[in-house]
C-alpha positions in Angstrom: 149.1 50.7 71.4 147.7 47.2 70.8 148.9 43.8 71.8 148.4 40.7 69.8 146.6 38.1 71.9 147.1 34.4 71.2 144.9 31.6 72.5 147.1 31.1 75.6 146.7 34.8 76.6 143.0 34.6 75.9 142.5 31.5 78.0 144.6 32.9 80.9 142.6 36.1 81.0 139.3 34.1 81.2 140.7 31.9 83.9 141.8 34.9 85.9 138.5 36.8 85.7 135.7 34.4 84.7 137.0 30.9 85.1 133.6 29.2 84.9 132.0 30.9 82.0 133.3 28.7 79.2 134.8 25.2 78.9 138.3 24.9 77.3 136.6 23.8 74.1 134.1 26.7 74.3 137.0 29.1 74.6 138.7 27.7 71.5 135.4 28.1 69.6 134.9 31.7 70.8 138.6 32.6 70.2 138.4 31.2 66.6 135.2 33.1 66.0 136.6 36.4 67.2 139.8 36.0 65.2 137.7 35.2 62.0 135.6 38.3 62.8 138.7 40.5 63.0 140.1 39.1 59.8 136.9 39.4 57.8 136.0 42.9 59.0 139.5 44.4 59.4 138.4 45.6 62.9 140.6 45.0 65.8 138.8 43.9 69.0 139.7 44.9 72.5 140.0 41.9 74.9 137.4 42.7 77.4 136.5 39.5 79.3 133.5 41.0 81.1 132.0 42.3 77.9 132.6 39.0 76.1 130.9 37.2 79.0 127.9 39.5 78.7 127.8 39.1 74.9 128.4 35.3 74.5 127.4 32.3 76.5 128.1 28.5 76.6 125.0 26.6 77.6 123.5 23.2 77.4 120.6 22.1 75.2 118.2 21.6 78.1 119.0 25.0 79.6 118.5 26.8 76.3 115.2 25.0 75.8 114.0 26.0 79.3 115.4 29.6 79.1 113.7 30.4 75.7 110.7 28.1 76.1 111.5 26.3 72.8 108.8 23.9 71.9 110.4 20.6 70.9 107.1 18.7 70.5 107.1 16.8 67.3 110.8 17.4 66.8 112.9 14.3 66.2 116.3 16.0 66.4 116.3 18.3 69.4 119.9 19.4 68.8 119.0 20.5 65.3 115.9 22.3 66.5 117.8 24.3 69.1 120.6 25.0 66.5 118.0 26.3 64.0 116.3 28.4 66.8 119.6 30.0 67.7 120.6 30.6 64.1 117.3 32.4 63.5 117.3 34.4 66.7 121.0 35.3 67.2 124.5 34.2 66.2 125.4 30.6 66.8 129.2 30.5 67.2 129.6 26.7 67.6 128.8 23.5 69.4 131.2 21.6 71.7 131.7 17.9 71.4 129.8 17.7 74.7 126.8 19.3 73.0 127.0 22.7 74.6 126.1 25.7 72.4 128.3 28.8 72.2 126.1 31.7 71.0 125.6 35.4 71.2 123.2 36.4 74.0 120.0 38.0 72.8 
C-alpha cells in the first residue's frame, strides 16, 4: 500500500528527521525533481529521508570548490564553472536563489 506525498508531507518529514540538510527552497527543488523522475520513469519512489540525504546534497559554491578541488583559475564565471563541473560529474538538480547547488552526491 502506497501513500501519495505532497510537498507539505515531504517537508514535514525532513523537518522531523533531518531539519538542517536542505533549505526550504532546496526542498522544493528536490521534491519537484523527484516528482518529475517518477512521472518520466513510471517508477514510484519510497520516501526515505535518510537515503535522500545520502544521495542528494545542498551546498554552497565555495564548499563545492573546496570539496572537489575545482580549479577556477582563469574562469570568469565561477557559478557556471561549478555548474558545468557538477553536470559533467553527477546530476545537478538545481540552484537556489541564494546560489546553493542541489545535486546528487558522487
